[in-house]
C-alpha positions as CSV (number, residue, x, y, z in Angstrom):
1,M,-56.1,228.0,-107.4
2,C,-54.9,225.6,-104.8
3,T,-54.0,225.6,-101.1
4,N,-51.6,223.3,-99.1
5,L,-51.0,223.0,-95.4
6,M,-49.7,220.6,-92.7
7,L,-50.7,219.5,-89.2
8,K,-48.7,218.0,-86.4
9,V,-50.6,215.7,-84.0
10,P,-49.3,213.7,-81.0
11,S,-49.4,210.0,-81.9
12,Q,-50.5,209.0,-78.3
13,L,-52.5,210.7,-75.6
14,G,-50.6,211.7,-72.5
15,T,-47.4,209.9,-73.4
16,D,-44.3,212.1,-73.1
17,G,-41.8,211.6,-76.0
18,S,-44.2,209.8,-78.3
19,P,-43.4,210.6,-82.0
20,P,-45.9,213.0,-83.6
21,L,-47.9,212.4,-86.7
22,Y,-47.4,214.7,-89.7
23,V,-50.3,215.0,-92.1
24,S,-50.5,217.4,-95.0
25,S,-53.4,218.3,-97.3
26,R,-54.1,220.3,-100.4
27,C,-57.0,221.1,-102.8
28,M,-56.8,221.2,-106.6
29,E,-58.8,224.1,-108.1
30,L,-59.1,224.5,-111.8
31,P,-61.8,225.1,-114.4
32,G,-63.0,222.5,-116.9
33,V,-63.4,218.7,-116.6
34,S,-61.2,216.7,-114.2
35,D,-60.0,213.5,-115.7
36,S,-57.3,212.7,-113.2
37,N,-56.4,209.2,-111.9
38,V,-54.5,207.9,-108.9
39,Y,-51.6,205.8,-110.2
40,V,-49.5,203.1,-108.5
41,M,-45.9,203.6,-109.6
42,P,-43.4,200.9,-108.5
43,K,-39.7,201.4,-108.3
44,G,-37.8,200.4,-111.4
45,Q,-39.9,202.6,-113.6
46,S,-37.9,204.3,-116.3
47,F,-38.2,208.1,-116.8
48,P,-39.0,210.2,-118.7
49,I,-42.1,208.3,-119.9
50,G,-42.2,209.3,-123.6
51,D,-40.7,212.3,-125.3
52,V,-41.4,215.9,-124.2
53,P,-40.7,218.2,-127.2
54,F,-39.2,221.2,-125.4
55,V,-36.6,219.0,-123.6
56,L,-33.6,219.1,-125.9
57,N,-31.0,217.6,-123.6
58,P,-32.9,215.1,-121.4
59,T,-31.6,213.1,-118.5
60,T,-32.9,209.7,-117.8
61,W,-33.5,208.0,-114.5
62,T,-35.0,204.9,-112.9
63,S,-37.1,205.3,-109.8
64,T,-35.8,203.6,-106.7
65,I,-38.8,204.4,-104.4
66,D,-42.4,203.3,-104.8
67,F,-45.1,206.0,-104.8
68,V,-48.7,206.7,-105.6
69,G,-49.8,210.0,-107.2
70,I,-52.5,211.9,-109.0
71,A,-52.0,212.8,-112.6
72,P,-54.2,213.9,-115.5
73,S,-55.2,211.2,-117.9
74,G,-55.7,212.2,-121.5
75,S,-55.4,216.0,-121.3
76,A,-54.8,217.7,-124.7
77,W,-51.4,219.0,-123.7
78,Q,-50.4,215.9,-121.7
79,R,-48.9,212.9,-123.5
80,T,-47.5,211.2,-120.4
81,P,-48.6,211.2,-116.8
82,S,-47.4,214.3,-115.0
83,F,-48.0,214.0,-111.3
84,N,-49.4,217.1,-109.5
85,D,-49.6,215.3,-106.2
86,G,-48.2,212.2,-104.6
87,L,-46.7,210.3,-101.6
88,N,-43.9,207.7,-101.6
89,T,-43.2,204.8,-99.3
90,A,-40.6,206.9,-97.4
91,G,-43.4,209.3,-96.3
92,L,-42.3,212.1,-98.7
93,S,-44.9,214.0,-100.7
94,V,-44.9,216.5,-103.5
95,A,-47.7,218.9,-104.5
96,A,-47.7,221.1,-107.6
97,L,-49.7,224.4,-107.3
98,W,-50.4,227.2,-109.8
99,L,-48.1,230.2,-109.8
100,E,-49.0,232.8,-112.4
101,P,-47.7,235.5,-112.8
102,G,-44.2,234.7,-111.5
103,T,-43.2,231.4,-113.1
104,E,-40.4,231.4,-115.7
105,Y,-38.6,228.1,-116.2
106,P,-35.0,227.8,-117.4
107,G,-35.0,227.2,-121.2
108,A,-31.6,225.5,-121.5
109,G,-29.1,223.5,-119.5
110,R,-27.6,220.1,-119.0
111,N,-29.4,217.0,-117.7
112,Q,-32.8,218.5,-118.4
113,V,-35.9,217.4,-116.6
114,A,-39.3,218.8,-117.7
115,F,-41.1,220.8,-115.1
116,L,-44.1,218.6,-115.4
117,E,-41.9,215.6,-114.5
118,L,-40.3,217.1,-111.5
119,P,-42.8,215.5,-109.0
120,A,-42.1,212.1,-110.4
121,W,-38.3,212.8,-110.3
122,I,-38.6,213.7,-106.6
123,L,-41.1,211.0,-105.5
124,G,-39.3,208.2,-107.2
125,Q,-35.8,209.0,-105.8
126,F,-35.8,210.8,-102.5
127,S,-36.7,210.1,-98.9
128,T,-35.9,213.4,-97.2
129,V,-36.4,217.1,-97.9
130,D,-32.7,217.7,-97.3
131,D,-31.7,215.3,-100.1
132,V,-34.2,217.0,-102.5
133,K,-32.8,220.4,-101.6
134,Q,-29.2,219.4,-102.1
135,A,-30.0,217.7,-105.4
136,L,-31.7,220.9,-106.7
137,L,-29.1,223.4,-105.5
138,D,-25.8,221.5,-105.9
139,T,-25.1,222.5,-109.5
140,D,-21.4,221.4,-109.5
141,T,-21.9,217.6,-109.7
142,P,-22.0,215.8,-113.0
143,T,-25.5,214.6,-112.3
144,A,-26.9,218.0,-111.5
145,I,-30.2,218.5,-113.3
146,T,-31.8,221.6,-114.9
147,V,-35.6,221.8,-114.6
148,V,-36.7,223.3,-117.9
149,G,-40.0,224.5,-119.5
150,P,-41.3,226.6,-122.3
151,T,-42.6,230.2,-122.0
152,S,-46.2,231.2,-122.3
153,S,-45.7,232.9,-125.7
154,G,-42.8,231.1,-127.4
155,P,-42.3,227.7,-129.0
156,W,-44.2,224.9,-127.4
157,Q,-46.3,227.4,-125.5
158,E,-49.2,224.9,-125.4
159,Y,-47.1,222.9,-122.8
160,F,-46.6,225.9,-120.5
161,V,-48.2,225.4,-117.1
162,P,-47.0,227.8,-114.4
163,L,-46.3,225.7,-111.3
164,H,-44.5,225.8,-108.0
165,Y,-44.1,222.9,-105.6
166,V,-44.1,222.1,-101.9
167,V,-42.2,219.0,-100.7
168,T,-42.8,217.5,-97.2
169,D,-41.1,214.4,-95.6
170,A,-41.9,212.1,-92.7
171,T,-40.3,214.4,-90.2
172,G,-42.5,217.3,-91.2
173,Q,-39.6,219.2,-92.8
174,S,-40.9,221.1,-95.9
175,I,-39.5,223.2,-98.8
176,V,-41.2,225.3,-101.5
177,I,-39.6,225.2,-105.0
178,E,-40.2,228.1,-107.5
179,F,-38.8,229.1,-110.8
180,V,-38.5,232.9,-111.1
181,K,-36.8,234.6,-114.1
182,G,-35.3,231.3,-115.1
183,V,-33.7,230.6,-111.7
184,V,-34.7,227.9,-109.2
185,H,-35.5,229.2,-105.7
186,V,-35.8,226.7,-102.8
187,H,-37.4,228.1,-99.6
188,D,-37.5,226.4,-96.3
189,S,-41.1,226.2,-95.0
190,P,-42.1,225.7,-91.3
191,N,-45.6,224.4,-92.1
192,A,-45.9,223.5,-95.8
193,V,-48.4,226.3,-96.3
194,L,-48.6,227.3,-100.0
195,A,-51.2,229.0,-102.2
196,N,-50.7,230.8,-105.5
197,A,-49.3,234.1,-106.7
198,P,-47.4,236.2,-105.6
199,T,-44.3,234.2,-105.0
200,Y,-43.5,232.6,-101.7
201,D,-41.1,235.3,-100.4
202,W,-43.9,237.9,-100.8
203,Q,-46.4,235.6,-99.0
204,R,-44.0,235.1,-96.1
205,T,-43.5,238.9,-95.8
206,N,-47.2,239.4,-95.9
207,V,-47.7,237.2,-92.9
208,D,-46.1,240.0,-90.8
209,N,-49.0,242.2,-91.6
210,Y,-51.3,239.9,-89.6
211,A,-49.1,239.6,-86.5
212,N,-51.9,240.7,-84.3
213,L,-54.0,237.6,-85.0
214,S,-54.2,234.9,-82.3
215,L,-56.0,231.6,-82.0
216,I,-56.2,232.1,-78.3
217,G,-58.8,234.5,-76.9
218,G,-62.4,234.9,-75.9
219,A,-64.7,232.5,-74.2
220,T,-66.5,229.4,-75.5
221,S,-70.1,229.6,-76.6
222,T,-71.3,227.8,-73.5
223,T,-70.2,230.6,-71.1
224,G,-72.2,233.4,-72.6
225,N,-69.4,235.8,-72.0
226,G,-67.9,238.1,-74.5
227,P,-65.9,238.7,-76.6
228,P,-66.7,235.4,-78.2
229,L,-64.4,232.6,-79.1
230,G,-62.4,233.6,-82.2
231,S,-62.5,237.3,-81.5
232,S,-58.7,237.4,-81.5
233,M,-58.8,236.4,-85.2
234,L,-60.6,239.6,-86.1
235,G,-59.1,240.8,-89.4
236,L,-58.5,237.3,-90.8
237,P,-59.1,237.6,-94.6
238,G,-62.3,235.9,-95.8
239,D,-62.0,236.2,-99.6
240,S,-60.7,233.7,-102.1
241,L,-57.6,235.5,-103.2
242,S,-54.3,233.6,-102.9
243,A,-52.8,236.0,-100.4
244,S,-55.9,235.6,-98.2
245,R,-55.9,231.8,-98.4
246,F,-52.2,231.7,-97.5
247,I,-52.9,233.8,-94.4
248,K,-55.9,231.6,-93.4
249,A,-53.9,228.4,-93.9
250,W,-50.9,229.9,-92.0
251,Y,-52.8,230.8,-88.9
252,L,-55.6,228.3,-88.7
253,S,-53.1,225.4,-89.0
254,Q,-51.3,226.6,-85.9
255,G,-53.9,225.5,-83.4
256,F,-52.6,222.0,-82.8
257,G,-49.1,223.3,-82.4
258,Q,-50.1,225.4,-79.5
259,L,-51.6,222.5,-77.5
260,P,-49.3,220.3,-75.4
261,A,-47.2,217.9,-77.4
262,D,-48.0,215.0,-75.0
263,G,-51.7,215.2,-75.8
264,T,-52.8,216.9,-72.6
265,N,-56.1,218.9,-73.1
266,W,-56.7,217.3,-76.5
267,L,-59.9,215.4,-75.5
268,P,-62.1,214.4,-77.1
269,A,-59.3,213.6,-79.5
270,P,-56.7,212.3,-80.0
271,G,-57.0,209.2,-77.9
272,G,-59.3,206.6,-79.5
273,S,-61.2,203.9,-77.6
274,G,-58.1,202.6,-75.9
275,A,-57.3,205.9,-74.1
276,N,-58.3,206.7,-70.6
277,P,-60.6,208.6,-70.8
278,P,-61.6,207.7,-74.3
279,G,-61.8,210.2,-77.2
280,F,-64.0,210.2,-80.2
281,A,-61.1,209.5,-82.6
282,D,-57.6,208.1,-82.6
283,P,-54.8,210.4,-83.6
284,E,-54.6,209.5,-87.3
285,Q,-58.3,209.9,-87.8
286,T,-58.2,213.2,-86.0
287,A,-55.2,214.5,-88.1
288,V,-56.6,213.3,-91.5
289,V,-60.1,214.5,-91.1
290,V,-59.2,217.9,-89.6
291,A,-56.5,218.4,-92.3
292,M,-59.1,217.8,-94.9
293,Q,-61.7,220.0,-93.2
294,L,-59.1,222.8,-92.7
295,V,-58.0,222.9,-96.3
296,Q,-61.6,223.0,-97.3
297,I,-62.1,226.0,-95.1
298,C,-59.2,227.7,-96.9
299,M,-60.1,226.6,-100.4
300,G,-61.2,229.4,-102.8
301,T,-63.8,227.8,-105.0
302,P,-66.3,225.1,-103.9
303,Y,-68.2,224.1,-107.0
304,G,-70.5,226.8,-108.3
305,M,-69.6,229.3,-105.6
306,L,-67.5,231.6,-107.8
307,L,-68.3,232.2,-111.4
308,Q,-66.5,233.6,-114.5
309,P,-68.1,235.9,-117.1
310,G,-69.9,234.4,-120.0
311,G,-69.6,235.4,-123.6
312,H,-71.2,238.5,-125.2
313,H,-74.7,238.8,-123.6
314,E,-74.3,235.3,-122.2
315,P,-74.9,234.4,-118.5
316,P,-71.9,233.6,-116.2
317,T,-70.4,230.1,-116.2
318,I,-68.6,227.9,-113.7
319,G,-65.0,229.0,-113.3
320,D,-62.4,227.4,-111.1
321,Y,-63.7,224.8,-108.7
322,T,-62.3,222.3,-106.2
323,M,-61.8,219.1,-108.3
324,W,-60.3,217.1,-105.4
325,T,-58.7,217.3,-102.1
326,S,-55.8,215.0,-101.0
327,V,-54.5,214.2,-97.5
328,R,-51.1,212.6,-97.0
329,D,-50.3,210.8,-93.8
330,H,-46.5,211.0,-93.9
331,T,-46.1,209.0,-90.7
332,N,-48.3,206.0,-91.5
333,R,-47.8,206.3,-95.3
334,N,-51.5,206.5,-96.1
335,Y,-52.8,208.6,-99.0
336,Y,-56.4,209.9,-98.9
337,F,-58.5,211.8,-101.4
338,V,-62.0,213.1,-101.7
339,S,-63.4,214.5,-105.0
340,A,-65.9,217.0,-106.3
341,F,-69.5,215.7,-106.2
342,S,-68.6,213.1,-103.5
343,G,-68.0,213.4,-99.8
344,I,-66.6,209.8,-99.4
345,L,-63.0,209.8,-98.3
346,T,-60.9,207.2,-100.2
347,K,-57.8,205.7,-98.7
348,V,-54.7,204.1,-100.3
349,D,-52.4,202.3,-97.8
350,L,-48.9,202.3,-99.3
351,D,-47.7,199.7,-96.8
352,E,-50.4,197.2,-98.1
353,I,-49.7,197.7,-101.8
354,D,-47.6,194.9,-103.3
355,F,-45.4,197.2,-105.4
356,D,-43.2,194.4,-106.4
357,A,-46.1,192.8,-108.3
358,A,-47.4,196.2,-109.6
359,P,-46.9,196.7,-113.4
360,A,-45.0,199.7,-114.7
361,Y,-46.5,202.4,-116.8
362,P,-48.3,202.3,-119.2
363,D,-49.9,199.3,-117.5
364,S,-50.0,200.9,-114.1
365,T,-52.8,200.2,-111.7
366,S,-55.0,203.3,-111.5
367,L,-58.2,204.6,-110.1
368,P,-60.4,207.6,-111.3
369,V,-60.4,210.4,-108.8
370,I,-63.9,211.7,-109.9
371,P,-66.5,209.1,-109.2
372,Q,-67.8,207.3,-112.3
373,P,-71.5,207.3,-113.2
374,G,-73.3,204.9,-110.8
375,A,-70.6,205.0,-108.2
376,A,-71.7,205.5,-104.6
377,W,-71.3,209.0,-103.3
378,Y,-73.0,208.6,-99.9
379,V,-73.6,205.9,-97.3
380,D,-77.3,204.9,-97.2
381,S,-78.4,204.2,-93.6
382,T,-82.1,204.0,-94.3
383,S,-82.3,200.3,-93.8
384,A,-80.3,200.5,-90.6
385,M,-82.7,203.1,-89.3
386,Q,-85.6,201.0,-90.2
387,T,-84.1,198.0,-88.4
388,A,-83.3,200.0,-85.3
389,G,-86.9,201.4,-85.3
390,A,-88.4,198.0,-85.4
391,A,-86.1,196.7,-82.6
392,A,-87.1,199.6,-80.5
C-alpha cells in the first residue's frame, strides 16, 4: 500500500511570472521489517549491478546523471539494490508502488531490463518525462528496451513483485507506467497521484464519480456560521482502500492550484521573513511540509492502526504500516524523508553532494532510513525552557 501526489507552489509571494516550485511526496507501506537505505549513486555507474536470473537477454548501460534513492538492503529476494524511490540532479523522480492484482510483466524480448531495475534505468539517464516516455514507447529503435519480470507462479516466482511507477520532472510533468497482460502502458498524469490496484485507467474513471466534491465552500470556524468549512467535501472516502486513497489524494492536492499563482491570498505562507507582510514559512518549507502532511493524511496504515489476522486461535498482528515517507523538491533538487518511529525530517541536498568524488556501488555512500538504536528521534527543548524560565 502506497500513495503518491504532487503540489505546485509559487516560488515568490506577489511576483507575477515567478516560476513555481514542484514538490512530490509518497509513503511506503508494507509489512515486515524495513531495512532500506538512501544511496548516493554517481554518474558512471555500470548497470545492471549483478546478475538477475530471469533476465535472459540483458542490456547494459552506464548512468549519465547523478541521483539519490531509497533501496532495500539485504532483502531475501534482493541481490542488488533495486530503487523504489529517488530523485536525480535534473529534478526528475521515480516512485515504485504496489499493483496487485493487475501487474503482468513481459517475459521475453530484446535489450531486457529487469522491472526492479527500471527506476535506476530512468533516474540515471533521463532529465524529462517526455524523454522517458519516448524511450519506453519507441520500440523501433535498435536500443529499445523490454522491461521483463517473472510471474507470481512460474519460474523465479520469488523475484515477482507487482509494481507500477510514477515519474515526475522539474516542470511538474508526470506519467504513470504499468505492465498489464505483458504490455507496457504509459499514462499522462496531471498531478502525479497514484495509489495501488485497480490500474490507473480505472482510477481515473472513478474520479468522475466524485465530481460533486469541492474544496471551496462553507465558512471558517471563526465565523460560527454553517455549513462549516469542508462541507463541500461531504462524501470524500475515509477508508484505507486504494481507490479511496487515490480520490483523497486527487482532491486534497488541488487546493494550492486553486489559489492565485502569484501568491496572492497565500499568507501566512508562502512568503518567508523577507516578504511584506512576512509569512511563517518560505515557499520551499511550505511545499515540503504540506506535501509530507498531505500524503500522511492519505496514507492507509500508520503503524498499528490496521492489523492482519493471526494464526489459529492467535491474536491479530501488525500488517502493512508506513515504513517511510519521502518528499522530492524537483525545483531545488532536495530529497527529504521521514521514517516510522521518528518524526524528524531528514534532508539530502543534491546540489551540495560531491558526486564526482562519490564511490560507485558496492562502495556507495548510504544512510539507513529507519533510525538506528540510540539515534535521536525528537528535539529535546527541556534545557532551553529551563534557561528561558530562569531569564524570565
